[in-house]
C-alpha positions as CSV (number, residue, x, y, z in Angstrom):
1,M,1.3,44.5,-37.1
2,A,0.8,45.9,-40.6
3,D,-0.7,49.0,-39.1
4,K,2.5,49.6,-37.1
5,E,4.6,49.2,-40.2
6,N,2.4,51.5,-42.2
7,A,2.6,54.1,-39.4
8,K,6.4,53.8,-39.2
9,E,6.7,54.1,-43.0
10,K,4.4,57.2,-43.0
11,D,6.5,58.8,-40.1
12,N,9.7,58.1,-42.0
13,K,8.3,59.6,-45.2
14,S,7.1,62.7,-43.2
15,L,10.6,63.0,-41.6
16,M,12.3,62.8,-45.0
17,D,9.9,65.4,-46.5
18,S,10.7,67.7,-43.5
19,I,14.5,67.1,-44.1
20,K,14.0,68.1,-47.8
21,V,12.5,71.4,-46.6
22,I,15.4,72.0,-44.2
23,L,18.0,71.2,-46.8
24,G,16.3,73.5,-49.3
25,K,16.6,76.4,-46.8
26,E,20.2,75.6,-45.6
27,D,21.3,79.0,-46.9
28,K,18.7,80.7,-44.7
29,I,20.1,79.0,-41.6
30,N,23.6,80.1,-42.5
31,D,22.3,83.6,-43.0
32,Q,20.6,83.6,-39.6
33,V,23.9,82.4,-37.9
34,G,25.9,85.0,-39.8
35,K,23.6,88.0,-39.2
36,G,23.8,88.0,-35.4
37,Q,20.2,87.2,-34.8
38,G,20.6,85.7,-31.4
39,L,21.9,82.4,-32.5
40,E,25.6,83.1,-32.5
41,S,26.3,81.1,-29.4
42,Y,24.8,78.1,-31.1
43,A,26.5,78.7,-34.5
44,D,28.8,75.6,-34.4
45,D,26.1,73.3,-33.0
46,L,23.5,74.6,-35.5
47,L,25.8,74.0,-38.4
48,L,26.7,70.6,-37.1
49,L,23.0,69.9,-36.7
50,V,22.4,70.8,-40.4
51,S,25.3,68.6,-41.4
52,L,23.8,65.7,-39.4
53,V,20.5,66.1,-41.0
54,K,22.1,66.2,-44.5
55,D,24.2,63.1,-43.8
56,Y,21.2,61.3,-42.5
57,Y,19.2,62.2,-45.6
58,Q,21.9,61.1,-47.9
59,G,22.3,57.8,-46.0
60,N,25.9,58.6,-45.0
61,Y,25.1,58.4,-41.3
62,R,22.2,56.4,-39.8
63,N,23.7,55.4,-36.5
64,I,21.2,57.7,-34.7
65,P,17.9,57.0,-32.8
66,Y,14.8,58.1,-34.6
67,K,13.9,60.4,-31.7
68,T,17.2,62.2,-32.0
69,I,16.9,62.9,-35.7
70,S,13.3,63.9,-35.2
71,A,14.4,66.4,-32.5
72,A,17.0,67.8,-34.9
73,V,14.4,68.2,-37.6
74,V,11.8,69.8,-35.3
75,G,14.4,72.3,-33.9
76,L,15.6,73.3,-37.4
77,L,12.1,73.7,-38.7
78,Y,11.3,75.9,-35.7
79,V,14.3,78.1,-36.4
80,L,13.4,78.4,-40.0
81,N,9.8,79.3,-39.3
82,P,9.5,83.1,-39.1
83,I,6.1,82.9,-37.4
84,D,6.4,81.2,-34.1
85,I,5.8,82.1,-30.4
86,I,7.8,85.3,-30.8
87,P,7.7,86.3,-34.5
88,D,11.3,86.6,-35.9
89,F,10.6,90.1,-37.4
90,I,10.4,91.7,-33.9
91,P,13.7,93.5,-33.3
92,F,16.0,92.3,-30.5
93,I,13.7,89.6,-29.1
94,G,12.4,87.8,-32.3
95,H,14.9,85.0,-32.0
96,I,14.8,84.4,-28.3
97,D,12.3,81.6,-28.7
98,D,14.4,80.1,-31.5
99,A,17.4,80.0,-29.3
100,L,15.4,78.4,-26.4
101,V,14.0,75.7,-28.7
102,L,17.4,75.1,-30.3
103,R,19.0,74.8,-26.8
104,F,16.3,72.3,-25.7
105,C,16.8,70.2,-28.8
106,L,20.6,70.3,-28.5
107,K,20.3,69.2,-24.8
108,L,18.0,66.3,-25.8
109,M,20.5,65.0,-28.4
110,E,23.8,66.0,-26.8
111,K,25.3,62.5,-26.6
112,D,24.1,61.5,-30.1
113,L,25.4,64.8,-31.6
114,L,28.8,64.2,-29.9
115,K,28.9,60.7,-31.5
116,Y,28.1,62.2,-34.9
117,K,30.8,64.9,-34.5
118,N,33.4,62.2,-33.7
119,W,32.3,60.2,-36.7
120,K,32.4,63.4,-38.9
121,D,35.9,64.3,-37.6
122,K,37.1,60.7,-38.5
123,Q,35.6,61.0,-42.0
124,T,37.3,64.3,-42.5
125,A,40.7,63.0,-41.2
126,A,40.4,59.9,-43.5
127,K,39.6,62.1,-46.5
128,E,42.6,64.3,-45.7
129,E,44.9,61.3,-45.4
130,T,43.7,59.9,-48.7
131,T,44.3,63.3,-50.3
132,K,47.8,63.4,-48.9
133,S,48.5,59.9,-50.0
134,N,47.2,60.6,-53.6
135,D,49.3,63.9,-53.7
136,K,52.4,61.9,-52.7
137,K,51.8,59.3,-55.4
138,I,51.4,62.0,-58.0
139,E,54.6,63.7,-56.8
140,D,56.5,60.5,-56.9
141,K,55.2,59.7,-60.4
142,S,56.2,63.2,-61.5
143,K,59.7,62.8,-60.1
144,S,60.0,59.4,-61.8
145,L,58.9,60.8,-65.1
146,K,61.4,63.7,-64.8
147,K,64.2,61.2,-64.2
148,T,63.4,59.2,-67.2
149,D,63.2,62.3,-69.4
150,K,66.9,63.1,-68.6
């Protein structure tokens, strides 16, 4: 039993270390999406995947199976690695394998990624609502102060 727990703890540490690598190279992923290197059709999903990994790492979103977050990490690490089945520096075809691996990972985690997107959208809407409410309070306070100044 202790061996299983040790193995699970080791796997989790390895996962978190891999996520640190990904988050340290987030700009590189954004560059690959922006430069038109064969990943344009996956741009939104790729950025959502990075966001998922970041929220998982920060502890903001953990409602995801281990296999799904692992698939996300493996897919992103593969995209980041310049030396893979077809090296990225080969013009025109260097990112074909990246796109295929990414497509496979996205297909594996489609339902969980959709759940995360819905959660993320709700978080964004809640933040916007809070901001609007705070802006309204500030506006009302400002109006109140102007009336008392007269």
